[in-house]
C-alpha positions, 0 to 999 in steps of 0.5 A: 090829240087828233079826231080818231083818239078822241073817238077812241078814247071816248069808246074805251071810256064807255066801255070801262064805264058800262062794265064798272057799273054793271058789276055794281048791279051784280049782273054778269056777262053771260046775263047780259047775253042772256038777256041781249043776245050779245056775244059774250066775245062782243060785251068782253072787246067791249068792256075792255077797250077793244069794241071800236067796231061795237054795232049800234045795234049791239050798243043799244041792246047792252045799255037796255040790258042795264036799263041804261035807256039812250035818248038817240032823237036827243042827239041829232035835232029835228030839221023841216024838209024845207029848212033843209032845201033852202040850206042846200040852195044857200050851199049851192049858190056858194059853190057856183060863184 
C-alpha cells in the first residue's frame, strides 16, 4: 500500500467513525451544521469517505461539535529556535561536501 492509499484510508476511517459516533449521540447532520456552519454536503462527504478535501478548519469544527477535542500541539513537538538553527547548519554542511 502506498502513502496516498494509507492517507486516504485513514480519512475514510475517520469519517466513518465520526458518523457512527454522531449517530450514537443521537445528533443529526443538520444539528452539526447548525452548530458549526459547515455545509451539510461537506459533512455528508466526510462521513461517507469522500471528504479528502476537508479543510483543517472544518475538521476542527466538526470535532468540536461532538465535543471531540484534538490536542494539535501534541502532534508536532515544540522545537527551540536554536535547535532549528543547529539542525540547519548540520544539514547545510553535508550538502557542501
